[in-house]
FIMIVO-827639 format. One record per atom (N, C-alpha, C): residue in one letter; x, z, y. Coordinates in steps of 0.05 Angstrom, whole numbers, padded with zeros to 5 digits, always signed. Atoms other than C-alpha are relative to their C-alpha. Layout:
N
aXZY/...
This chain:
118
m+00010+00016-00022/m+02037+01652+01671/m+00016-00027+00001/q-00012+00027-00002/q+02051+01577+01678/q+00003-00008+00029/a-00005+00009-00028/a+02077+01542+01740/a-00025-00011+00012/g+00025+00011-00010/g+02010+01506+01746/g-00021+00021+00009/d+00019-00021-00008/d+01974+01573+01755/d+00003+00007+00029/l-00004-00006-00029/l+02005+01580+01824/l-00010-00025+00015/d+00013+00024-00011/d+01956+01531+01855/d-00010+00003+00029/r+00009-00005-00027/r+01943+01561+01924/r+00024+00003+00018/r-00022-00002-00019/r+01988+01553+01985/r-00008+00022+00020/i+00005-00021-00019/i+01991+01617+02026/i+00024+00003+00019/v-00021-00005-00019/v+02030+01636+02088/v+00001+00030+00005/v-00004-00028-00006/v+02058+01706+02095/v+00010+00002+00028/q-00007-00002-00029/q+02061+01727+02168/q+00008+00029+00006/r-00009-00026-00009/r+02095+01785+02203/r-00006+00003+00030/f+00006-00006-00028/f+02074+01818+02269/f+00027+00004+00014/t-00026-00002-00014/t+02130+01810+02319/t-00004-00004+00030/t+00001+00004-00029/t+02146+01806+02393/t+00018-00023+00006/t-00015+00023-00009/t+02170+01743+02426/t-00002-00001+00031/t+00001+00004-00029/t+02183+01721+02498/t-00014-00026+00006/n+00014+00025-00007/n+02136+01671+02530/n+00015-00014+00023/e-00014+00016-00021/e+02153+01619+02584/e+00003+00015+00026/f-00003-00016-00024/f+02146+01673+02638/f+00018+00024-00004/n-00019-00021+00008/n+02197+01717+02603/n-00013+00027-00004/e+00015-00024+00006/e+02143+01767+02585/e-00001+00004-00031/n+00003-00006+00029/n+02140+01801+02517/n-00029-00005-00009/t+00026+00007+00011/t+02083+01774+02475/t+00000+00007-00030/e+00002-00007+00028/e+02060+01802+02408/e-00015-00022-00015/i+00012+00021+00015/i+02044+01749+02356/i+00004+00005-00030/w-00005+00001+00029/w+02037+01738+02281/w+00017-00025-00005/a-00018+00022+00005/a+02096+01694+02262/a+00001-00006-00030/d-00003+00007+00028/d+02101+01655+02197/d+00026+00010-00011/l-00024-00011+00014/l+02150+01689+02150/l+00009-00019-00022/q-00006+00018+00022/q+02145+01645+02089/q-00026-00012-00011/k+00022+00013+00013/k+02099+01594+02057/k+00007-00002-00030/v-00006-00002+00029/v+02093+01604+01981/v-00025-00009-00016/w+00022+00006+00019/w+02051+01581+01922/w-00009+00026-00013/a+00011-00025+00011/a+02005+01634+01893/a-00023-00006-00018/r+00025+00000+00016/r+01951+01647+01842/r-00019+00020+00014/r+00019-00018-00012/r+01888+01679+01871/r-00021+00008-00020/r+00021-00011+00017/r+01840+01724+01833/r-00016+00020+00017/d+00017-00019-00015/d+01781+01758+01868/d-00003+00025-00016/v+00003-00026+00012/v+01777+01832+01854/v-00028+00011+00005/s+00026-00011-00007/s+01715+01854+01891/s-00009-00011+00027/d+00011+00005-00026/d+01670+01841+01948/d-00020+00023+00005/g+00018-00022-00006/g+01627+01892+01983/g-00005+00002+00029/e+00006-00004-00028/e+01602+01920+02047/e+00017+00023+00011/k-00014-00022-00014/k+01639+01963+02097/k-00016+00007+00024/e+00014-00009-00023/e+01612+02003+02153/e+00020+00011+00020/a-00019-00009-00021/a+01651+02011+02218/a-00014-00001+00027/a+00012-00002-00027/a+01628+02033+02287/a-00029-00008+00000/g+00028+00006+00000/g+01556+02028+02266/g-00008-00028-00008/q+00005+00028+00008/q+01562+01956+02243/q+00006-00003-00030/v-00005+00005+00028/v+01557+01932+02172/v+00011-00028-00003/g-00012+00026+00005/g+01600+01875+02147/g+00009-00001-00029/s-00009+00003+00028/s+01626+01848+02082/s+00029-00006-00001/v-00028+00003+00004/v+01696+01847+02055/v+00005-00012-00027/l-00009+00012+00026/l+01730+01806+02000/l+00028+00009-00005/v-00026-00009+00008/v+01789+01834+01962/v+00010-00018-00022/s-00012+00018+00020/s+01835+01787+01922/s+00028+00009-00006/r-00028-00004+00007/r+01901+01791+01886/r+00013-00027-00001/f-00016+00024-00001/f+01952+01738+01900/f+00026+00005-00015/v-00024-00002+00016/v+02009+01729+01850/v+00019-00022+00009/v-00020+00019-00009/v+02073+01697+01876/v+00026+00004-00016/r-00025-00003+00014/r+02141+01684+01846/r+00017+00021+00015/s-00018-00019-00012/s+02190+01740+01858/s+00026-00014+00009/s-00024+00012-00011/s+02248+01719+01902/s+00012+00020+00020/i-00012-00018-00020/i+02295+01751+01952/i-00019+00002+00024/a+00018-00001-00024/a+02247+01732+02008/a-00026+00015-00007/s+00026-00013+00006/s+02183+01754+01972/s+00003+00030-00005/r-00004-00029+00004/r+02213+01821+01953/r+00003+00015+00026/n-00001-00012-00027/n+02219+01833+02028/n-00026+00000+00014/f+00026-00001-00012/f+02145+01825+02041/f-00008+00030+00002/r+00008-00028-00005/r+02114+01889+02069/r-00030+00002+00001/a+00029-00005-00002/a+02045+01920+02068/a-00010-00003+00029/t+00008+00004-00028/t+02045+01913+02144/t-00001-00030+00007/d+00003+00029-00004/d+02050+01837+02137/d-00028-00008-00007/r+00027+00010+00008/r+01989+01793+02126/r+00003-00027-00012/i+00001+00026+00012/i+01970+01731+02088/i-00019-00017+00017/f+00018+00018-00012/f+01940+01671+02123/f-00006-00021-00021/y+00008+00018+00021/y+01901+01631+02072/y-00029-00009+00004/d+00027+00012-00001/d+01841+01585+02073/d-00014+00005+00027/g+00010-00002-00027/g+01833+01590+02148/g-00006+00028+00010/a+00006-00028-00008/a+01830+01666+02151/a+00024+00018-00006/p-00021-00020+00005/p+01878+01725+02157/p-00010+00020-00021/w+00005-00019+00021/w+01881+01772+02097/w+00019+00024+00005/n-00017-00024-00004/n+01907+01844+02108/n+00010+00009-00027/i-00012-00009+00025/i+01956+01864+02054/i-00005+00030-00004/q+00005-00028+00007/q+01937+01929+02020/q+00021+00012-00018/g-00020-00010+00018/g+01992+01933+01969/g+00015-00023-00013/i-00017+00020+00013/i+02049+01896+01935/i+00014+00014-00024/k-00013-00012+00023/k+02075+01909+01865/k+00010-00022-00019/e-00011+00018+00020/e+02114+01877+01809/e-00021-00003-00022/t+00019+00003+00022/t+02070+01847+01754/t+00013+00009-00026/n-00010-00008+00026/n+02077+01864+01681/n+00008-00024-00016/e-00007+00025+00014/e+02097+01792+01664/e+00030-00004+00000/g-00029+00002+00000/g+02171+01806+01663/g+00013+00011+00025/r-00014-00013-00023/r+02220+01842+01708/r+00009-00021+00020/n-00008+00017-00023/n+02230+01808+01776/n-00009-00029-00003/r+00010+00027+00003/r+02188+01747+01756/r-00022-00006+00021/f+00023+00004-00018/f+02124+01755+01797/f-00007+00025+00015/l+00011-00022-00015/l+02095+01799+01851/l-00030-00004+00004/e+00029+00001-00005/e+02022+01816+01859/e-00006+00013+00027/i+00007-00009-00027/i+01996+01823+01930/i-00030+00004+00001/t+00029-00005-00003/t+01928+01856+01939/t-00006-00002+00030/a+00006+00004-00028/a+01896+01834+02004/a-00030-00002+00004/a+00028+00000-00006/a+01828+01838+02038/a-00005-00016+00026/r+00008+00013-00025/r+01792+01796+02090/r-00030+00004+00005/d+00028-00002-00008/d+01727+01798+02128/d-00015-00024-00012/a+00014+00022+00014/a+01678+01757+02085/a-00023-00011+00017/d+00023+00009-00016/d+01627+01748+02141/d+00005-00027+00013/h-00006+00025-00014/h+01663+01688+02170/h-00001-00024-00018/g+00000+00022+00018/g+01659+01646+02108/g+00027-00012-00004/e-00026+00012+00006/e+01715+01606+02077/e+00002-00027+00013/v-00006+00026-00011/v+01746+01548+02112/v+00021-00013-00019/h-00018+00012+00020/h+01779+01502+02061/h+00021-00017+00013/s-00023+00014-00011/s+01848+01477+02080/s+00009-00022-00018/q-00010+00022+00015/q+01885+01417+02056/q+00025+00007-00017/d-00024-00008+00015/d+01944+01457+02027/d-00007+00006-00029/
């Protein structure tokens, strides 16, 4: 993989609790790290939940392995192209030990893509 292959800017977010201006606990998705990634679509399809049918898009994002990226969790999410992506799994790629991580993530495809400037 070449450096130019990492052509997408993604933000990894973590669910956390913070205190608002009224000193109340508020749950939010906080930005953990912004990284360059390569995106490859894996599949798209339909899902059925609570009697409603929707579509889902699954992609693999490859990022450089670093101390920070090795601390990403499956409970985190990716925010990319104007939409949240739920992380389904994280693994080391076969392109050399500790060089790259592959993050499989899914998003609701019904909302369409919003193209960002990143």
